Rosetta silent file (secondary structure, phi, psi, omega in degrees, C-alpha in Angstrom):
SEQUENCE: MDFYKKFGSSESRREELIRKIEAAVSNLTLEELEALHYDMMTKNYIND
SCORE:     score description
SCORE:     0.000 S_00000001
   1 L     0.000  137.836  179.208  103.952   79.178  123.612 S_00000001
   2 L   -67.925  137.807 -177.335  100.438   78.194  122.651 S_00000001
   3 H   -55.067  -48.071 -175.195   99.125   79.999  119.538 S_00000001
   4 H   -72.396  -25.930  174.735   95.875   81.138  121.152 S_00000001
   5 H   -70.194  -35.165 -178.753   97.622   82.382  124.287 S_00000001
   6 H   -76.801  -42.828 -172.392   99.880   84.510  122.105 S_00000001
   7 H  -108.668   -5.621 -177.523   97.286   85.795  119.631 S_00000001
   8 L    85.177 -164.322 -178.115   93.956   85.409  121.437 S_00000001
   9 L   -66.559  157.730 -179.507   90.902   83.765  119.968 S_00000001
  10 H   -63.081  -32.717  179.403   90.894   82.839  116.321 S_00000001
  11 H   -68.709  -41.339  178.842   88.108   85.356  115.663 S_00000001
  12 H   -68.638  -35.144  176.350   90.037   88.265  117.180 S_00000001
  13 H   -65.263  -40.449  178.723   93.146   87.217  115.234 S_00000001
  14 H   -60.734  -46.410  179.502   91.062   87.095  112.051 S_00000001
  15 H   -62.627  -39.909  178.264   89.760   90.618  112.670 S_00000001
  16 H   -62.686  -44.422  179.541   93.290   91.874  113.354 S_00000001
  17 H   -65.214  -39.313  177.841   94.579   90.380  110.100 S_00000001
  18 H   -61.512  -44.514  178.202   91.684   91.861  108.126 S_00000001
  19 H   -60.397  -43.329 -179.912   92.458   95.347  109.513 S_00000001
  20 H   -65.248  -41.862 -179.793   96.150   94.984  108.608 S_00000001
  21 H   -67.141  -42.554  177.808   95.372   93.748  105.100 S_00000001
  22 H   -59.875  -41.678  179.719   92.839   96.540  104.482 S_00000001
  23 H   -64.836  -41.557 -179.720   95.400   99.138  105.562 S_00000001
  24 H   -67.478  -41.871 -179.233   98.060   97.644  103.289 S_00000001
  25 H   -63.911  -35.736 -178.652   95.710   97.409  100.294 S_00000001
  26 L   -65.327  -16.289  179.683   94.714  101.051  100.645 S_00000001
  27 L   -99.559    1.525 -178.659   98.342  102.014   99.962 S_00000001
  28 L   -77.208  150.534  174.348   98.769   99.952   96.774 S_00000001
  29 L   -77.570  168.341  177.900   99.122  101.567   93.356 S_00000001
  30 H   -58.454  -43.918 -179.617   96.627  100.830   90.591 S_00000001
  31 H   -62.129  -40.962  178.453   99.109   98.477   88.931 S_00000001
  32 H   -66.890  -38.899  177.105   99.655   96.596   92.200 S_00000001
  33 H   -64.710  -40.574  177.977   95.897   96.353   92.754 S_00000001
  34 H   -63.879  -40.508  178.129   95.402   94.988   89.246 S_00000001
  35 H   -65.181  -42.277  177.910   98.107   92.380   89.840 S_00000001
  36 H   -63.670  -44.498  178.338   96.544   91.414   93.160 S_00000001
  37 H   -59.087  -47.472  179.309   93.102   91.197   91.564 S_00000001
  38 H   -60.326  -45.443 -179.664   94.415   88.974   88.763 S_00000001
  39 H   -61.436  -43.086 -179.586   96.217   86.709   91.234 S_00000001
  40 H   -68.712  -34.548  176.603   93.121   86.340   93.402 S_00000001
  41 H   -66.624  -43.421 -177.772   90.952   85.592   90.351 S_00000001
  42 H   -68.198  -22.178  177.996   93.304   82.889   89.090 S_00000001
  43 L   -97.387    7.135  178.391   93.248   81.264   92.534 S_00000001
  44 L    60.654   31.023  172.485   89.423   81.482   92.676 S_00000001
  45 L   -80.021  -28.720  176.386   89.381   83.719   95.753 S_00000001
  46 L  -135.822  152.486  178.101   87.135   86.127   93.869 S_00000001
  47 L  -129.646  127.342  176.558   84.871   85.714   90.861 S_00000001
  48 L   -96.163    0.000    0.000   83.899   88.541   88.550 S_00000001
């Protein structure tokens, strides 16, 4: 099956993934958020 037939346009898939990630992040503990923040900083996804 073609990816876009299964998941729709890349933009709608992107929006769906963002909603899922936001929901998951809202349930993380402070320690988990700190670990995620550190990991994202070391991979240059975010800069403080």
